[in-house]
TORGUGU-282328 format. One record per residue (C-alpha): residue number from 1; x, y, z; residue in three letters. Coordinates in nm, 3 decimals, m for minus. Layout:
BEGIN
 milo      px      py      pz koltor
  NUM       X       Y       Z    ALA
...
This chain:
BEGIN
 milo      px      py      pz koltor
    1  m0.896  m0.093  m2.408    MET
    2  m1.250  m0.033  m2.269    ARG
    3  m1.396   0.171  m1.998    GLN
    4  m1.667   0.066  m1.761    LEU
    5  m1.882   0.327  m1.585    LEU
    6  m2.083   0.197  m1.281    LEU
    7  m2.350   0.396  m1.110    ASN
    8  m2.496   0.262  m0.791    ALA
    9  m2.673   0.545  m0.608    GLY
   10  m2.393   0.796  m0.527    CYS
   11  m2.123   0.528  m0.588    TRP
   12  m1.974   0.635  m0.916    LEU
   13  m1.661   0.466  m1.019    VAL
   14  m1.464   0.471  m1.346    THR
   15  m1.272   0.152  m1.421    PHE
   16  m1.013   0.122  m1.685    THR
   17  m0.990  m0.232  m1.802    VAL
   18  m0.672  m0.306  m2.000    CYS
   19  m0.729  m0.563  m2.268    MET
   20  m0.396  m0.735  m2.332    GLY
   21  m0.320  m1.072  m2.482    ASP
   22  m0.599  m1.229  m2.281    ASP
   23  m0.941  m1.072  m2.245    ALA
   24  m0.976  m1.240  m1.907    SER
   25  m0.725  m1.003  m1.758    SER
   26  m0.993  m0.831  m1.573    ALA
   27  m1.040  m1.148  m1.361    ASP
   28  m0.674  m1.155  m1.263    GLN
   29  m0.463  m0.933  m1.031    TRP
   30  m0.164  m0.864  m1.255    PRO
   31   0.018  m0.615  m1.049    GLN
   32   0.006  m0.419  m0.725    ALA
   33  m0.295  m0.203  m0.794    ALA
   34  m0.492  m0.478  m0.963    GLY
   35  m0.641  m0.499  m1.311    PRO
   36  m0.771  m0.134  m1.306    ASN
   37  m0.452   0.020  m1.167    HIS
   38  m0.640   0.197  m0.893    ASN
   39  m0.663  m0.075  m0.619    TRP
   40  m1.027  m0.141  m0.708    THR
   41  m1.211  m0.418  m0.891    VAL
   42  m1.563  m0.489  m0.991    SER
   43  m1.668  m0.854  m1.008    THR
   44  m1.982  m1.077  m1.037    LYS
   45  m1.798  m1.360  m0.871    ASN
   46  m1.815  m1.444  m0.494    PRO
   47  m1.647  m1.190  m0.271    VAL
   48  m1.494  m1.329   0.049    PRO
   49  m1.588  m1.093   0.334    ARG
   50  m1.540  m1.296   0.655    SER
   51  m1.274  m1.549   0.749    TRP
   52  m1.035  m1.648   1.026    SER
   53  m0.688  m1.810   0.979    VAL
   54  m0.674  m1.882   1.360    GLU
   55  m1.001  m2.071   1.358    ASN
   56  m0.969  m2.212   1.011    ASP
   57  m1.280  m2.046   0.881    ARG
   58  m1.321  m1.989   0.499    ASN
   59  m0.956  m2.077   0.447    ILE
   60  m0.902  m2.272   0.129    VAL
   61  m0.535  m2.349   0.201    TRP
   62  m0.234  m2.201   0.377    ARG
   63   0.136  m2.274   0.331    VAL
   64   0.441  m2.167   0.531    PRO
   65   0.681  m1.912   0.375    LEU
   66   1.052  m1.963   0.459    PRO
   67   1.114  m1.589   0.539    GLU
   68   0.945  m1.259   0.596    THR
   69   0.856  m1.046   0.296    GLY
   70   0.647  m0.748   0.194    GLN
   71   0.542  m0.771  m0.171    SER
   72   0.184  m0.800  m0.273    GLY
   73   0.071  m1.104  m0.480    ILE
   74   0.038  m1.086  m0.862    ALA
   75  m0.224  m1.344  m0.987    VAL
   76  m0.274  m1.485  m1.323    TRP
   77  m0.506  m1.776  m1.364    LYS
   78  m0.341  m2.060  m1.175    GLY
   79  m0.029  m1.886  m1.075    ARG
   80   0.071  m1.663  m0.788    LEU
   81   0.390  m1.447  m0.782    PHE
   82   0.545  m1.291  m0.473    LEU
   83   0.875  m1.235  m0.304    THR
   84   1.048  m1.276   0.038    THR
   85   1.377  m1.170   0.185    MET
   86   1.660  m1.425   0.153    LYS
   87   1.610  m1.653   0.458    PRO
   88   1.820  m1.565   0.764    LEU
   89   1.999  m1.849   0.938    GLN
   90   1.942  m1.881   1.319    ALA
   91   2.311  m1.818   1.387    ALA
   92   2.300  m1.503   1.183    ASP
   93   2.008  m1.359   1.375    SER
   94   2.144  m1.370   1.728    ALA
   95   2.171  m0.990   1.726    ASP
   96   1.828  m0.876   1.563    VAL
   97   1.965  m0.534   1.513    LYS
   98   2.191  m0.685   1.250    ASN
   99   1.915  m0.839   1.069    ASN
  100   1.970  m0.666   0.745    LYS
  101   2.001  m0.775   0.382    GLY
  102   1.963  m0.670   0.021    SER
  103   1.887  m1.002  m0.132    ASP
  104   1.542  m1.143  m0.215    ILE
  105   1.386  m1.462  m0.335    VAL
  106   1.119  m1.455  m0.603    ILE
  107   0.855  m1.723  m0.626    TYR
  108   0.594  m1.871  m0.856    CYS
  109   0.328  m2.074  m0.665    CYS
  110   0.043  m2.287  m0.770    ASP
  111  m0.293  m2.095  m0.695    ALA
  112  m0.470  m2.429  m0.632    ALA
  113  m0.268  m2.524  m0.327    ASP
  114   0.022  m2.280  m0.272    GLY
  115   0.283  m2.529  m0.394    THR
  116   0.607  m2.354  m0.498    ILE
  117   0.647  m2.427  m0.880    LEU
  118   0.978  m2.236  m0.905    TRP
  119   1.194  m1.992  m0.721    GLN
  120   1.499  m1.775  m0.805    ARG
  121   1.745  m1.557  m0.617    ASP
  122   1.746  m1.178  m0.705    LEU
  123   2.044  m1.006  m0.536    ALA
  124   2.054  m0.634  m0.445    GLY
  125   2.327  m0.383  m0.382    ASP
  126   2.479  m0.471  m0.050    PRO
  127   2.523  m0.097   0.026    LYS
  128   2.143  m0.071   0.002    ALA
  129   2.045  m0.330   0.261    ASP
  130   1.726  m0.314   0.441    SER
  131   1.612  m0.420   0.790    ILE
  132   1.424  m0.744   0.800    TYR
  133   1.058  m0.722   0.898    ALA
  134   1.091  m0.343   0.882    TYR
  135   0.759  m0.173   0.941    GLY
  136   0.844   0.079   0.664    PHE
  137   0.915  m0.152   0.369    SER
  138   1.221  m0.359   0.270    SER
  139   1.406  m0.487  m0.040    SER
  140   1.109  m0.724  m0.101    SER
  141   0.843  m0.460  m0.103    SER
  142   0.777  m0.416  m0.481    PRO
  143   0.495  m0.637  m0.606    THR
  144   0.563  m0.852  m0.917    PRO
  145   0.388  m0.774  m1.249    VAL
  146   0.258  m1.031  m1.487    THR
  147   0.073  m1.037  m1.824    ASP
  148   0.021  m1.425  m1.817    GLY
  149   0.323  m1.485  m2.035    LYS
  150   0.596  m1.316  m1.845    HIS
  151   0.652  m1.189  m1.496    VAL
  152   0.867  m0.893  m1.385    TRP
  153   1.020  m0.886  m1.039    PHE
  154   1.195  m0.587  m0.869    CYS
  155   1.431  m0.587  m0.578    ASN
  156   1.404  m0.237  m0.423    ALA
  157   1.780  m0.258  m0.342    SER
  158   1.884  m0.233  m0.700    GLY
  159   1.788  m0.512  m0.952    GLN
  160   1.481  m0.590  m1.159    MET
  161   1.417  m0.847  m1.435    GLY
  162   1.178  m1.040  m1.650    CYS
  163   1.123  m1.408  m1.643    TRP
  164   0.876  m1.639  m1.840    THR
  165   0.597  m1.766  m1.630    ILE
  166   0.794  m2.096  m1.632    ASP
  167   1.093  m1.946  m1.471    GLY
  168   1.336  m1.879  m1.763    GLU
  169   1.526  m1.562  m1.725    GLU
  170   1.469  m1.309  m2.013    VAL
  171   1.665  m1.007  m1.893    TRP
  172   1.785  m0.844  m1.575    THR
  173   1.924  m0.504  m1.508    ARG
  174   2.082  m0.341  m1.200    ARG
  175   2.076   0.023  m1.078    TRP
  176   2.227   0.213  m0.794    THR
  177   1.948   0.307  m0.548    PRO
  178   1.952   0.609  m0.308    THR
  179   2.158   0.548  m0.006    LEU
  180   2.206   0.703   0.333    GLY
  181   1.843   0.732   0.424    ARG
  182   1.598   0.504   0.608    PRO
  183   1.481   0.227   0.395    PHE
  184   1.129   0.355   0.309    ASN
  185   1.072   0.254  m0.053    LYS
  186   0.708   0.221  m0.101    GLN
  187   0.683   0.259  m0.480    PHE
  188   0.521  m0.015  m0.692    GLU
  189   0.637  m0.112  m1.043    PRO
  190   0.361  m0.045  m1.302    ILE
  191   0.315  m0.194  m1.648    LYS
  192   0.115  m0.020  m1.915    ILE
  193   0.129  m0.174  m2.263    GLY
  194   0.486  m0.275  m2.324    ASN
  195   0.623  m0.012  m2.088    THR
  196   0.747  m0.093  m1.734    LEU
  197   0.757   0.196  m1.496    LEU
  198   0.991   0.202  m1.195    ASN
  199   1.113   0.475  m0.937    VAL
  200   1.494   0.510  m0.909    GLU
  201   1.772   0.764  m0.949    PRO
  202   1.954   0.849  m1.262    LEU
  203   2.249   0.630  m1.342    ASP
  204   2.576   0.726  m1.148    PRO
  205   2.747   0.804  m1.480    ASP
  206   2.461   1.030  m1.602    ASP
  207   2.574   1.393  m1.616    PRO
  208   2.235   1.503  m1.497    ASN
  209   2.247   1.315  m1.172    ARG
  210   2.256   1.535  m0.865    ARG
  211   2.514   1.474  m0.596    GLU
  212   2.222   1.431  m0.358    ASP
  213   2.035   1.202  m0.612    ALA
  214   1.673   1.261  m0.682    TRP
  215   1.440   0.968  m0.754    ASN
  216   1.256   0.991  m1.079    VAL
  217   0.995   0.804  m1.282    LEU
  218   1.175   0.581  m1.531    ARG
  219   1.027   0.377  m1.809    ALA
  220   1.171   0.053  m1.961    PHE
  221   1.086  m0.178  m2.255    ASP
  222   0.918  m0.465  m2.085    ALA
  223   1.055  m0.725  m2.321    THR
  224   1.425  m0.613  m2.318    THR
  225   1.486  m0.383  m2.018    GLY
  226   1.599  m0.104  m2.244    LYS
  227   1.546   0.249  m2.116    SER
  228   1.271   0.433  m2.295    LEU
  229   1.233   0.761  m2.111    TRP
  230   1.306   0.941  m1.781    THR
  231   1.078   1.206  m1.633    ALA
  232   1.273   1.522  m1.532    PRO
  233   1.062   1.585  m1.213    GLU
  234   1.173   1.427  m0.885    GLY
  235   0.946   1.213  m0.674    LEU
  236   0.987   1.063  m0.332    THR
  237   0.996   0.686  m0.311    HIS
  238   0.802   0.709   0.027    TYR
  239   0.482   0.748  m0.180    ASN
  240   0.299   0.507  m0.401    THR
  241   0.247   0.644  m0.757    PRO
  242  m0.077   0.553  m0.918    VAL
  243  m0.166   0.497  m1.289    LEU
  244  m0.490   0.623  m1.442    GLY
  245  m0.667   0.718  m1.756    GLN
  246  m0.732   1.057  m1.884    LEU
  247  m1.050   1.162  m2.071    PRO
  248  m0.874   1.140  m2.401    ASP
  249  m0.794   0.771  m2.344    GLY
  250  m0.428   0.829  m2.257    SER
  251  m0.264   0.725  m1.945    HIS
  252  m0.076   0.912  m1.672    ALA
  253   0.089   0.857  m1.334    VAL
  254   0.029   1.066  m1.023    LEU
  255   0.330   1.085  m0.788    ALA
  256   0.428   1.297  m0.490    GLY
  257   0.723   1.485  m0.339    ARG
  258   0.803   1.547   0.020    GLY
  259   0.855   1.312   0.325    ALA
  260   1.028   1.273   0.651    HIS
  261   1.417   1.253   0.667    HIS
  262   1.446   1.542   0.428    GLU
  263   1.445   1.363   0.092    PRO
  264   1.604   1.589  m0.174    PRO
  265   1.305   1.601  m0.421    GLU
  266   1.140   1.942  m0.389    SER
  267   0.925   2.139  m0.354    PRO
  268   0.666   1.905  m0.192    ALA
  269   0.368   1.848  m0.401    GLY
  270   0.232   1.642  m0.688    LEU
  271   0.316   1.578  m1.059    THR
  272   0.093   1.413  m1.314    LEU
  273   0.308   1.263  m1.588    THR
  274   0.196   1.115  m1.925    ARG
  275   0.286   0.738  m1.921    ALA
  276   0.219   0.667  m2.290    ASP
  277   0.189   0.831  m2.630    GLY
  278   0.440   1.072  m2.800    PRO
  279   0.471   1.284  m2.493    ASN
  280   0.533   1.002  m2.249    ALA
  281   0.752   1.116  m1.966    GLY
  282   0.642   1.481  m1.976    ARG
  283   0.457   1.641  m1.698    ALA
  284   0.095   1.745  m1.770    ILE
  285   0.112   1.960  m1.448    TRP
  286   0.302   2.022  m1.129    ASN
  287   0.140   2.133  m0.805    TRP
  288   0.343   2.260  m0.503    ASN
  289   0.215   2.212  m0.154    ALA
  290   0.358   2.535  m0.013    LEU
  291   0.525   2.576   0.227    PRO
  292   0.594   2.208   0.287    ASP
  293   0.421   1.869   0.294    GLY
  294   0.461   1.486   0.324    LYS
  295   0.364   1.278   0.019    ALA
  296   0.366   0.947   0.214    GLN
  297   0.044   0.800   0.085    VAL
  298  m0.107   0.628  m0.218    THR
  299  m0.149   0.892  m0.475    GLN
  300  m0.508   0.845  m0.566    CYS
  301  m0.686   1.030  m0.842    TRP
  302  m0.975   0.986  m1.089    ASP
  303  m1.093   1.163  m1.410    SER
  304  m1.218   1.458  m1.206    LYS
  305  m0.994   1.511  m0.913    TYR
  306  m0.639   1.443  m0.774    ALA
  307  m0.624   1.424  m0.400    TYR
  308  m0.361   1.557  m0.171    TRP
  309  m0.367   1.381   0.156    LEU
  310  m0.095   1.513   0.403    ASP
  311  m0.035   1.468   0.776    GLU
  312   0.081   1.825   0.813    THR
  313  m0.250   1.967   0.703    ARG
  314  m0.607   1.980   0.850    THR
  315  m0.784   1.946   0.515    ASP
  316  m0.805   1.746   0.203    LEU
  317  m0.702   1.928  m0.109    VAL
  318  m0.868   1.849  m0.444    LEU
  319  m0.697   1.936  m0.766    LEU
  320  m0.863   1.942  m1.107    ASN
  321  m0.717   1.645  m1.294    THR
  322  m0.690   1.817  m1.625    LEU
  323  m0.474   2.114  m1.525    ASP
  324  m0.374   2.069  m1.158    GLY
  325  m0.560   2.379  m1.045    SER
  326  m0.705   2.384  m0.701    GLU
  327  m1.066   2.285  m0.693    ALA
  328  m1.144   2.294  m0.330    LYS
  329  m1.031   2.209   0.033    ARG
  330  m1.239   2.006   0.267    ILE
  331  m1.160   2.055   0.641    ALA
  332  m1.144   1.716   0.814    TRP
  333  m1.139   1.849   1.162    ASP
  334  m1.449   2.081   1.171    LYS
  335  m1.832   2.000   1.168    ASP
  336  m1.753   1.619   1.145    VAL
  337  m1.963   1.312   1.233    THR
  338  m1.806   1.061   1.469    ILE
  339  m1.919   0.713   1.559    THR
  340  m1.739   0.599   1.885    SER
  341  m1.717   0.257   2.040    TYR
  342  m1.729   0.179   2.413    ASN
  343  m1.546  m0.148   2.480    ALA
  344  m1.692  m0.182   2.831    ALA
  345  m2.056  m0.153   2.714    THR
  346  m1.996  m0.286   2.353    LYS
  347  m2.203   0.011   2.232    ALA
  348  m2.169   0.277   1.963    PHE
  349  m2.234   0.642   2.009    THR
  350  m2.285   0.904   1.747    HIS
  351  m2.203   1.276   1.745    ARG
  352  m2.241   1.531   1.464    SER
  353  m2.110   1.887   1.429    GLY
  354  m1.792   1.804   1.607    VAL
  355  m1.485   2.033   1.599    ASN
  356  m1.171   1.857   1.694    PHE
  357  m0.992   2.158   1.834    GLU
  358  m1.269   2.209   2.088    GLU
  359  m1.241   1.861   2.225    GLN
  360  m1.065   1.786   2.563    ASN
  361  m0.794   1.712   2.472    PRO
  362  m0.787   1.867   2.122    PRO
  363  m0.761   1.608   1.855    ILE
  364  m0.508   1.612   1.561    THR
  365  m0.590   1.398   1.265    VAL
  366  m0.294   1.206   1.115    PHE
  367  m0.388   1.018   0.793    PRO
  368  m0.201   0.685   0.819    ALA
  369   0.056   0.634   0.538    TRP
  370  m0.053   0.421   0.243    HIS
  371  m0.375   0.305   0.419    ALA
  372  m0.596   0.535   0.191    ASN
  373  m0.810   0.488  m0.112    LEU
  374  m1.037   0.703  m0.332    SER
  375  m1.343   0.576  m0.501    VAL
  376  m1.543   0.866  m0.636    TYR
  377  m1.713   1.050  m0.458    PRO
  378  m1.537   0.933  m0.141    TYR
  379  m1.193   0.942  m0.007    VAL
  380  m1.105   0.694   0.273    TYR
  381  m0.821   0.673   0.501    PHE
  382  m0.704   0.514   0.834    GLN
  383  m0.631   0.750   1.119    CYS
  384  m0.312   0.689   1.321    PHE
  385  m0.386   0.682   1.702    SER
  386  m0.151   0.812   1.963    PHE
  387  m0.179   0.970   2.305    GLN
  388   0.118   1.084   2.506    GLY
  389   0.438   1.301   2.464    LYS
  390   0.561   1.340   2.108    ARG
  391   0.862   1.555   2.052    ARG
  392   0.817   1.676   2.403    GLY
  393   0.461   1.791   2.381    LYS
  394   0.148   1.630   2.504    GLU
  395  m0.025   1.509   2.193    THR
  396  m0.357   1.342   2.114    TYR
  397  m0.375   1.196   1.762    ILE
  398  m0.700   1.030   1.656    GLY
  399  m0.990   0.982   1.668    PRO
  400  m0.897   0.653   1.837    LYS
  401  m0.875   0.349   1.614    ASN
  402  m1.078   0.511   1.347    SER
  403  m1.127   0.516   0.970    LEU
  404  m1.240   0.819   0.787    ALA
  405  m1.464   0.886   0.484    ARG
  406  m1.497   1.214   0.311    ILE
  407  m1.755   1.272   0.040    ASN
  408  m1.583   1.511  m0.199    VAL
  409  m1.907   1.655  m0.344    GLU
  410  m2.129   1.691  m0.029    THR
  411  m1.805   1.763   0.180    GLU
  412  m1.950   1.544   0.456    LYS
  413  m1.670   1.404   0.683    VAL
  414  m1.737   1.090   0.898    GLU
  415  m1.520   0.900   1.137    TYR
  416  m1.585   0.548   1.243    LEU
  417  m1.420   0.389   1.546    GLU
  418  m1.324   0.022   1.491    ILE
  419  m1.397  m0.210   1.792    PRO
  420  m1.032  m0.300   1.792    PHE
  421  m0.998  m0.485   2.128    GLU
  422  m0.635  m0.581   2.184    VAL
  423  m0.591  m0.903   2.371    PRO
  424  m0.330  m0.928   2.652    THR
  425  m0.024  m1.097   2.535    VAL
  426   0.216  m1.267   2.778    GLU
  427   0.544  m1.069   2.801    GLY
  428   0.398  m0.750   2.646    GLU
  429   0.592  m0.443   2.721    ALA
  430   0.521  m0.069   2.752    GLU
  431   0.756   0.177   2.599    SER
  432   0.760   0.511   2.421    ASN
  433   0.698   0.314   2.099    ASN
  434   0.372   0.176   2.223    GLY
  435   0.270  m0.186   2.326    ILE
  436   0.527  m0.436   2.189    LEU
  437   0.440  m0.796   2.121    TYR
  438   0.758  m1.010   2.141    PRO
  439   0.629  m1.307   1.938    GLN
  440   0.481  m1.099   1.657    MET
  441   0.789  m1.102   1.429    THR
  442   0.886  m1.468   1.469    VAL
  443   0.905  m1.628   1.124    ASN
  444   0.785  m1.977   1.025    SER
  445   1.122  m2.123   1.124    ARG
  446   1.104  m1.985   1.490    GLY
  447   1.354  m1.694   1.434    ILE
  448   1.269  m1.343   1.550    ASP
  449   1.375  m1.143   1.235    VAL
  450   1.262  m0.798   1.339    ALA
  451   1.550  m0.550   1.327    GLY
  452   1.345  m0.267   1.472    ASP
  453   1.122  m0.283   1.777    PRO
  454   0.858  m0.063   1.624    ARG
  455   0.767  m0.363   1.396    SER
  456   0.603  m0.521   1.709    LYS
  457   0.293  m0.293   1.712    ARG
  458  m0.070  m0.337   1.624    THR
  459  m0.053  m0.118   1.311    GLY
  460  m0.240   0.195   1.445    TRP
  461   0.078   0.390   1.482    TRP
  462   0.397   0.487   1.282    TRP
  463   0.411   0.209   1.033    CYS
  464   0.339   0.141   0.663    PHE
  465   0.036  m0.099   0.666    ASN
  466  m0.048  m0.268   0.349    GLY
  467  m0.238  m0.076   0.075    ASN
  468  m0.622  m0.065   0.094    THR
  469  m0.812  m0.230  m0.178    ILE
  470  m1.188  m0.230  m0.276    ALA
  471  m1.370  m0.533  m0.426    ILE
  472  m1.710  m0.403  m0.545    ASN
  473  m1.818  m0.179  m0.255    GLN
  474  m1.615  m0.361   0.012    TYR
  475  m1.295  m0.204   0.136    LEU
  476  m1.019  m0.414   0.300    TYR
  477  m0.781  m0.248   0.551    PHE
  478  m0.490  m0.472   0.664    THR
  479  m0.311  m0.389   0.996    PHE
  480   0.036  m0.494   1.088    MET
  481  m0.087  m0.734   1.355    CYS
  482  m0.269  m0.941   1.092    GLY
  483  m0.619  m0.806   1.135    ASN
  484  m0.811  m0.723   0.828    VAL
  485  m1.115  m0.493   0.854    GLN
  486  m1.380  m0.512   0.593    VAL
  487  m1.597  m0.203   0.537    ILE
  488  m1.906  m0.144   0.320    ASP
  489  m1.814   0.181   0.140    GLY
  490  m2.166   0.205   0.014    GLN
  491  m2.319   0.234   0.358    ALA
  492  m2.555   0.522   0.377    GLU
  493  m2.388   0.638   0.702    ASN
  494  m2.027   0.564   0.790    PHE
  495  m2.122   0.423   1.123    ASP
  496  m2.146   0.067   1.271    GLU
  497  m2.371  m0.033   0.986    THR
  498  m2.066   0.000   0.760    ALA
  499  m1.882  m0.261   0.964    LEU
  500  m1.880  m0.591   0.780    VAL
  501  m1.628  m0.802   0.958    SER
  502  m1.300  m0.806   1.160    MET
  503  m1.083  m1.087   1.027    ASN
  504  m0.756  m1.238   1.122    ASP
  505  m0.449  m1.372   0.934    LEU
  506  m0.348  m1.570   1.235    GLY
  507  m0.335  m1.549   1.615    LYS
  508  m0.303  m1.205   1.759    PHE
  509   0.047  m1.125   1.898    GLY
  510   0.194  m1.398   1.677    GLU
  511   0.105  m1.270   1.336    THR
  512   0.276  m0.986   1.126    TRP
  513   0.171  m0.847   0.794    SER
  514   0.229  m0.525   0.611    VAL
  515   0.109  m0.685   0.290    ASN
  516  m0.170  m0.596   0.049    THR
  517  m0.434  m0.860  m0.055    PRO
  518  m0.510  m0.953  m0.410    SER
  519  m0.848  m1.083  m0.548    TYR
  520  m0.909  m1.317  m0.834    SER
  521  m1.205  m1.525  m0.938    ASN
  522  m1.376  m1.546  m0.601    GLY
  523  m1.067  m1.584  m0.383    ARG
  524  m0.851  m1.351  m0.191    ILE
  525  m0.484  m1.415  m0.162    TYR
  526  m0.302  m1.276   0.129    HIS
  527   0.018  m1.327   0.332    ARG
  528   0.199  m1.282   0.654    THR
  529   0.548  m1.319   0.772    MET
  530   0.482  m1.690   0.827    LYS
  531   0.229  m1.791   0.556    GLU
  532   0.074  m1.755   0.216    LEU
  533  m0.307  m1.776   0.253    ILE
  534  m0.585  m1.841   0.013    CYS
  535  m0.928  m1.720   0.144    ILE
  536  m1.261  m1.833   0.007    GLY
  537  m1.638  m1.806   0.086    THR
  538  m1.870  m2.028   0.289    GLU
């Protein structure tokens, strides 16, 4: 294990590089959060920053996928690993509201051209079925994990297992997932050493299992599937736990409690749990977000701070990593800087010292779920955008189509409106759920598989977009409509100079993706409902 400390002006990043069986692991993307476990990577290889699938620009290859799926893509040398839902038949999808299932298909593909090298079925619990193309995750959401010799796949509906990279089954195990709540399972399996971490309830015959079962962090032997330890604290599977390294070299996982639909894990807040060593599974600290809160984000942290980002608040809470004590709070709605975009004039305007409660109408900031990232000293997040009646009250959520950047040391808060011009799509419909695009959720076989109309949105409101990643100083924000915005996180000012490119994964109104991109050796691998895509440079 070695640690790299990079300093580029005020851009200070601590990377933890896990040296496994192959020292080139830093050049791979072995699991959801990449080689450094924190959704960031530093590389001297080319970094694709501009492309278009629709116009076939900087696209190395693209291959159709038989069905929608939501996992990220694990990459190891010449192999890609991902999952889809089990393909629906046209006759089964006549009533899209019944487009549900718990079975997935796991794939190993050739990174050179996308050819499927092998595939296997991985069944789930029929009682834990998920809506197809659901904008809030599905049975296929967990990203595979690989170390170059084996690959681990997880079906969020209740089964996980290990295969060799050539497709030979090593072990599988089933569990009973939580039932009776919306299918919002956004956790990602994590491998550290020979330990595989998952989020699930205690076994049904466990005397410590509650009637309204909590989800907990559970650890398994990666080679056998045998249970190693179970953390006693509950955590909601609406959030994405993140692995990191402590100053003493040991590892820990930050996870949150609290979400919509009244999950049982309480009180709302954060837990930092040891992931290795003799005290693995024990909490280092717990922090409660009194009186309540929503932990529906990627739980970012570094060696100095852990960050609580919550739609019910008006500030970012910074906790000291070592003991969980509160370090500071930074208001994100007062004395902020805004860069706005005028679509009619194609011009940007800048304002400083803005207080959102004094605007007409007043602005409420709603950090979008999972579209957040911290790279010290910055915290970034997408802002949901909404104007109209919400719960019977006129509401303006914004700033419109904006990304936010907070410097946790200087406490400067900046908002940048993206020039997100939405083309008119024939047959579009207005509703209380926003603009709907009827062709958006049609799969590669011509079947509309969306079981929820909210999945036909752009990605600026009430959905789980793919996680944000950073390659060097470049941040990649993926929206449900298939647009990917690239931002220069090192830009001196978070204004139009930080805009690098707006890219597409296909034609607007006919493309759907809630997936997270992966980077390896100069290429970005991404996916939509219809396709697996390899992106290169000029």
